[in-house]
Structure formats: C-alpha cells, structure tokens
Short mmCIF file of the C-alpha atoms (twelve columns), coordinates in Angstrom:
data_MODEL
# 
_entry.id   MODEL 
# 
loop_
_atom_site.group_PDB 
_atom_site.id 
_atom_site.type_symbol 
_atom_site.label_atom_id 
_atom_site.label_alt_id 
_atom_site.label_comp_id 
_atom_site.label_asym_id 
_atom_site.label_seq_id 
_atom_site.Cartn_x 
_atom_site.Cartn_y 
_atom_site.Cartn_z 
_atom_site.pdbx_PDB_model_num 
ATOM 1   C CA . ASN A 1   -1.218 23.379 76.742 1 
ATOM 2   C CA . LYS A 2   -1.148 27.005 77.856 1 
ATOM 3   C CA . PHE A 3   1.143  27.707 74.917 1 
ATOM 4   C CA . GLN A 4   -1.283 26.172 72.443 1 
ATOM 5   C CA . PRO A 5   -2.669 29.033 70.359 1 
ATOM 6   C CA . SER A 6   -6.384 29.604 70.260 1 
ATOM 7   C CA . SER A 7   -6.333 28.923 66.531 1 
ATOM 8   C CA . LYS A 8   -6.162 25.146 66.211 1 
ATOM 9   C CA . LEU A 9   -5.248 25.506 62.534 1 
ATOM 10  C CA . TYR A 10  -2.147 27.597 63.291 1 
ATOM 11  C CA . PHE A 11  -1.100 25.166 65.994 1 
ATOM 12  C CA . LYS A 12  -1.532 22.184 63.677 1 
ATOM 13  C CA . CYS A 13  0.440  23.855 60.905 1 
ATOM 14  C CA . PHE A 14  3.172  25.618 62.866 1 
ATOM 15  C CA . GLY A 15  2.928  25.355 66.646 1 
ATOM 16  C CA . HIS A 16  3.095  21.576 66.605 1 
ATOM 17  C CA . LYS A 17  6.384  21.796 64.678 1 
ATOM 18  C CA . ILE A 18  7.816  24.155 67.292 1 
ATOM 19  C CA . TRP A 19  6.809  21.772 70.079 1 
ATOM 20  C CA . GLN A 20  8.284  18.794 68.193 1 
ATOM 21  C CA . HIS A 21  11.534 20.744 67.784 1 
ATOM 22  C CA . CYS A 22  11.610 21.423 71.547 1 
ATOM 23  C CA . GLN A 23  11.076 17.759 72.379 1 
ATOM 24  C CA . GLN A 24  13.604 16.619 69.791 1 
ATOM 25  C CA . THR A 25  16.178 19.121 71.100 1 
ATOM 26  C CA . ALA A 26  15.616 17.813 74.639 1 
ATOM 27  C CA . GLU A 27  16.053 14.187 73.595 1 
ATOM 28  C CA . LEU A 28  19.160 14.922 71.542 1 
ATOM 29  C CA . SER A 29  20.592 17.028 74.402 1 
ATOM 30  C CA . GLN A 30  20.107 14.087 76.738 1 
ATOM 31  C CA . THR A 31  21.729 11.682 74.275 1 
ATOM 32  C CA . LEU A 32  24.770 13.929 73.882 1 
ATOM 33  C CA . ALA A 33  24.974 14.535 77.626 1 
ATOM 34  C CA . GLU A 34  24.944 10.797 78.335 1 
ATOM 35  C CA . GLN A 35  28.081 10.487 76.228 1 
ATOM 36  C CA . ILE A 36  30.122 13.400 77.574 1 
ATOM 37  C CA . LEU A 37  28.673 14.849 80.788 1 
ATOM 38  C CA . SER A 38  28.342 13.655 84.361 1 
ATOM 39  C CA . GLU A 39  25.243 11.753 85.420 1 
ATOM 40  C CA . ASN A 40  23.939 14.817 87.296 1 
ATOM 41  C CA . GLU A 41  24.117 16.976 84.166 1 
ATOM 42  C CA . VAL A 42  22.133 14.589 81.948 1 
ATOM 43  C CA . SER A 43  18.755 15.611 83.373 1 
ATOM 44  C CA . ALA A 44  19.838 19.259 83.254 1 
ATOM 45  C CA . ALA A 45  20.667 18.807 79.552 1 
ATOM 46  C CA . TYR A 46  17.196 17.421 78.891 1 
ATOM 47  C CA . LEU A 47  15.526 20.330 80.717 1 
ATOM 48  C CA . VAL A 48  17.651 22.982 79.010 1 
ATOM 49  C CA . GLY A 49  17.003 21.333 75.647 1 
ATOM 50  C CA . LEU A 50  13.272 21.345 76.322 1 
ATOM 51  C CA . ILE A 51  13.039 24.981 77.398 1 
ATOM 52  C CA . ARG A 52  15.760 26.392 75.127 1 
ATOM 53  C CA . ASN A 53  13.130 27.354 72.556 1 
ATOM 54  C CA . LEU A 54  10.492 28.454 75.057 1 
ATOM 55  C CA . GLY A 55  10.831 32.023 73.809 1 
ATOM 56  C CA . ILE A 56  9.814  30.879 70.327 1 
ATOM 57  C CA . MET A 57  6.679  29.218 71.722 1 
ATOM 58  C CA . VAL A 58  5.716  32.323 73.699 1 
ATOM 59  C CA . THR A 59  6.428  34.613 70.738 1 
ATOM 60  C CA . PHE A 60  4.399  32.313 68.483 1 
ATOM 61  C CA . GLN A 61  1.407  32.548 70.815 1 
ATOM 62  C CA . LEU A 62  1.690  36.335 71.088 1 
ATOM 63  C CA . MET A 63  2.121  36.814 67.353 1 
ATOM 64  C CA . ILE A 64  -0.889 34.639 66.507 1 
ATOM 65  C CA . GLU A 65  -2.957 36.730 68.870 1 
ATOM 66  C CA . ALA A 66  -1.580 40.023 67.524 1 
ATOM 67  C CA . PHE A 67  -1.981 39.053 63.876 1 
ATOM 68  C CA . SER A 68  -5.590 38.104 64.438 1 
ATOM 69  C CA . HIS A 69  -6.257 41.720 65.452 1 
ATOM 70  C CA . ILE A 70  -4.135 43.674 62.992 1 
ATOM 71  C CA . ALA A 71  -3.444 41.510 59.953 1 
ATOM 72  C CA . PRO A 72  -5.878 38.609 59.620 1 
ATOM 73  C CA . ASP A 73  -4.367 37.566 56.282 1 
ATOM 74  C CA . ALA A 74  -0.856 37.212 57.761 1 
ATOM 75  C CA . THR A 75  0.241  33.701 58.536 1 
ATOM 76  C CA . PRO A 76  3.010  32.289 60.720 1 
ATOM 77  C CA . SER A 77  4.812  31.193 57.581 1 
ATOM 78  C CA . SER A 78  5.567  34.772 56.544 1 
ATOM 79  C CA . MET A 79  9.229  35.836 56.637 1 
ATOM 80  C CA . ALA A 80  8.515  38.745 59.002 1 
ATOM 81  C CA . PHE A 81  6.840  36.370 61.430 1 
ATOM 82  C CA . LYS A 82  9.794  33.955 61.352 1 
ATOM 83  C CA . GLN A 83  12.338 36.749 61.784 1 
ATOM 84  C CA . LEU A 84  10.503 38.179 64.775 1 
ATOM 85  C CA . MET A 85  10.212 34.753 66.385 1 
ATOM 86  C CA . SER A 86  13.914 34.021 66.064 1 
ATOM 87  C CA . LYS A 87  15.340 37.480 66.763 1 
ATOM 88  C CA . HIS A 88  14.350 37.790 70.423 1 
ATOM 89  C CA . SER A 89  13.358 34.259 71.375 1 
ATOM 90  C CA . LEU A 90  16.514 33.299 73.279 1 
ATOM 91  C CA . THR A 91  16.490 36.602 75.182 1 
ATOM 92  C CA . LEU A 92  12.899 35.872 76.176 1 
ATOM 93  C CA . THR A 93  13.809 32.318 77.197 1 
ATOM 94  C CA . ILE A 94  16.574 33.678 79.436 1 
ATOM 95  C CA . ALA A 95  14.186 36.170 81.026 1 
ATOM 96  C CA . ILE A 96  11.640 33.411 81.693 1 
ATOM 97  C CA . ALA A 97  14.295 31.102 83.166 1 
ATOM 98  C CA . ARG A 98  15.435 33.889 85.497 1 
ATOM 99  C CA . HIS A 99  11.864 34.779 86.438 1 
ATOM 100 C CA . TRP A 100 11.134 31.134 87.264 1 
ATOM 101 C CA . GLN A 101 14.335 31.154 89.345 1 
ATOM 102 C CA . LEU A 102 15.624 28.017 87.679 1 
ATOM 103 C CA . PRO A 103 18.945 26.665 88.954 1 
ATOM 104 C CA . LYS A 104 22.012 28.683 88.012 1 
ATOM 105 C CA . ILE A 105 23.409 25.882 85.812 1 
ATOM 106 C CA . ILE A 106 20.220 25.963 83.685 1 
ATOM 107 C CA . VAL A 107 20.118 29.747 83.298 1 
ATOM 108 C CA . GLN A 108 23.846 29.979 82.567 1 
ATOM 109 C CA . SER A 109 23.751 27.307 79.894 1 
ATOM 110 C CA . ILE A 110 20.947 29.175 78.093 1 
ATOM 111 C CA . GLU A 111 22.771 32.507 78.488 1 
ATOM 112 C CA . GLN A 112 25.979 31.009 77.095 1 
ATOM 113 C CA . GLN A 113 24.172 29.989 73.910 1 
ATOM 114 C CA . HIS A 114 23.074 33.592 73.466 1 
ATOM 115 C CA . SER A 115 26.399 35.319 74.064 1 
ATOM 116 C CA . VAL A 116 29.124 34.952 71.478 1 
ATOM 117 C CA . GLN A 117 31.724 36.501 73.784 1 
ATOM 118 C CA . SER A 118 31.603 33.984 76.618 1 
ATOM 119 C CA . PRO A 119 32.817 30.411 76.175 1 
ATOM 120 C CA . MET A 120 30.165 27.728 76.455 1 
ATOM 121 C CA . SER A 121 30.140 25.045 79.101 1 
ATOM 122 C CA . PRO A 122 29.960 21.407 77.988 1 
ATOM 123 C CA . LEU A 123 26.254 21.475 78.960 1 
ATOM 124 C CA . ALA A 124 25.587 24.530 76.758 1 
ATOM 125 C CA . ASN A 125 27.567 22.880 73.932 1 
ATOM 126 C CA . CYS A 126 25.388 19.761 74.151 1 
ATOM 127 C CA . VAL A 127 22.181 21.749 73.947 1 
ATOM 128 C CA . SER A 128 23.478 24.019 71.197 1 
ATOM 129 C CA . ASP A 129 24.526 21.033 69.088 1 
ATOM 130 C CA . ALA A 130 21.232 19.245 69.802 1 
ATOM 131 C CA . ASN A 131 19.241 22.312 68.781 1 
ATOM 132 C CA . PHE A 132 21.216 22.560 65.534 1 
ATOM 133 C CA . ILE A 133 20.823 18.841 64.777 1 
ATOM 134 C CA . SER A 134 17.071 19.129 65.322 1 
ATOM 135 C CA . LYS A 135 16.895 22.062 62.893 1 
ATOM 136 C CA . MET A 136 18.940 20.193 60.302 1 
ATOM 137 C CA . ALA A 137 16.752 17.104 60.695 1 
ATOM 138 C CA . SER A 138 13.644 19.178 60.035 1 
ATOM 139 C CA . LEU A 139 15.149 20.882 56.989 1 
ATOM 140 C CA . TYR A 140 16.422 17.587 55.599 1 
ATOM 141 C CA . GLU A 141 13.236 15.603 56.278 1 
ATOM 142 C CA . ASN A 142 11.136 18.331 54.619 1 
ATOM 143 C CA . ASN A 143 13.430 18.342 51.558 1 
ATOM 144 C CA . ILE A 144 14.470 21.967 52.111 1 
ATOM 145 C CA . ILE A 145 18.120 20.956 52.025 1 
ATOM 146 C CA . ASP A 146 19.690 17.847 50.543 1 
ATOM 147 C CA . GLU A 147 22.103 15.397 52.174 1 
ATOM 148 C CA . ILE A 148 25.200 17.186 50.849 1 
ATOM 149 C CA . GLN A 149 24.058 20.565 52.204 1 
ATOM 150 C CA . CYS A 150 23.064 19.019 55.517 1 
ATOM 151 C CA . LYS A 151 26.452 17.316 55.918 1 
ATOM 152 C CA . LYS A 152 28.206 20.562 55.020 1 
ATOM 153 C CA . TYR A 153 26.229 22.577 57.602 1 
ATOM 154 C CA . CYS A 154 26.755 19.939 60.287 1 
ATOM 155 C CA . HIS A 155 30.479 19.880 59.628 1 
ATOM 156 C CA . GLN A 156 30.622 23.668 59.619 1 
ATOM 157 C CA . TYR A 157 28.456 24.521 62.636 1 
ATOM 158 C CA . LEU A 158 28.460 21.672 65.125 1 
ATOM 159 C CA . ILE A 159 30.682 22.348 68.092 1 
ATOM 160 C CA . SER A 160 31.737 18.886 69.215 1 
ATOM 161 C CA . GLU A 161 32.901 15.748 67.476 1 
ATOM 162 C CA . THR A 162 30.275 13.905 69.537 1 
ATOM 163 C CA . GLY A 163 27.634 16.244 68.111 1 
ATOM 164 C CA . SER A 164 28.829 15.523 64.571 1 
ATOM 165 C CA . SER A 165 28.703 11.782 65.158 1 
ATOM 166 C CA . LEU A 166 25.217 12.024 66.632 1 
ATOM 167 C CA . ALA A 167 24.033 14.171 63.713 1 
ATOM 168 C CA . PHE A 168 25.274 11.670 61.141 1 
ATOM 169 C CA . ASP A 169 23.796 8.739  63.070 1 
ATOM 170 C CA . TYR A 170 20.516 10.534 63.725 1 
ATOM 171 C CA . LEU A 171 20.147 11.625 60.117 1 
ATOM 172 C CA . SER A 172 21.276 8.164  58.910 1 
ATOM 173 C CA . PHE A 173 24.229 9.504  56.942 1 
ATOM 174 C CA . ASN A 174 27.503 7.784  56.344 1 
ATOM 175 C CA . THR A 175 30.089 9.191  58.725 1 
ATOM 176 C CA . VAL A 176 32.208 10.574 55.859 1 
ATOM 177 C CA . ILE A 177 32.375 14.341 56.377 1 
ATOM 178 C CA . ILE A 178 32.512 16.532 53.304 1 
# 
C-alpha cells in the first residue's frame, strides 16, 4: 500500500496494472521453477518474480508525485513517462534488494537479468521468462499485438523451452511455433 500513489485515478489506470504484472510475474516464476528448479529455489523464484519490477513501482510513485508539481497535464501513459520508468527500474530494484540485504541468491538473480555480459542462473532465467510472458499476456489480452506477433516474440525472446511451453499454455495457443 505504501507504493499506492496518492492519486487514486492514476493507480486505477496504471499502478494497478503494474502491480498485476508483478503478481503475474511471481506466479509464472513459481510455475517455471516448479518444473526445473530445486524445491528450495521455488520460493526464491516467487519472491524474485514479485520484486523484479519493484523499481517500476517506485519510479511510478515518484513520477506521479513529480508530475503533479511540474506538469499537471502529463499522464503516466506518455511515452516519456514509460521510457523513464523502464530505463532505470531494474537498477533501482537491485539497489533496493541490496539495501534490504536480501539473500545473495535473490540479489544475484536480479543482477543477472540486468547484465548482458554475465550468464544467467536457472533462477534468473525462470524470472526473466516469466516477466516476458507476463508482458506478452498483457499486450495480447489488450489487443496491442495479435496471436502471430505474440508467438513470434515468444519464440524469439524466451530463454528456455520450458518458458516457451508455459507461454503457449498460459496464452492458450497451440504449441506450434512460427
């Protein structure tokens, strides 16, 4: 609730979607982890999936507050707002995870999703795939992309075969990959 912006309208329109994405990423991370990770890592996958987009929530709150002072006509749907939220959000999430002194496995799996140079652990792969599937689900369900585009992006960007299978099941597609 501390991340809920003071403007109920902005939260209803945009913040709620961010929170839904976080919850969906956590649930999908857990589902993937149950299939490929050890029992101990399943709860870690859920937690990492839940907090992976924490930086977006914090940035959203800060931007709503800032825009109310400097640009009252600006809305969270503007392109500049979206770019700012996504550009530094994972860096902010990493900083928060370190500040909270979360277990090393949690911090490392978030860091690995941010760095293109270092290979990702199976835990980081699960969360990365889950985050992508959640984004695709939102785009598809809101008719921003069609089934063919969604299948193409899933095939192109998902890391694991398990992630691809989950995406097609979750989005209720046939398992034929384009």
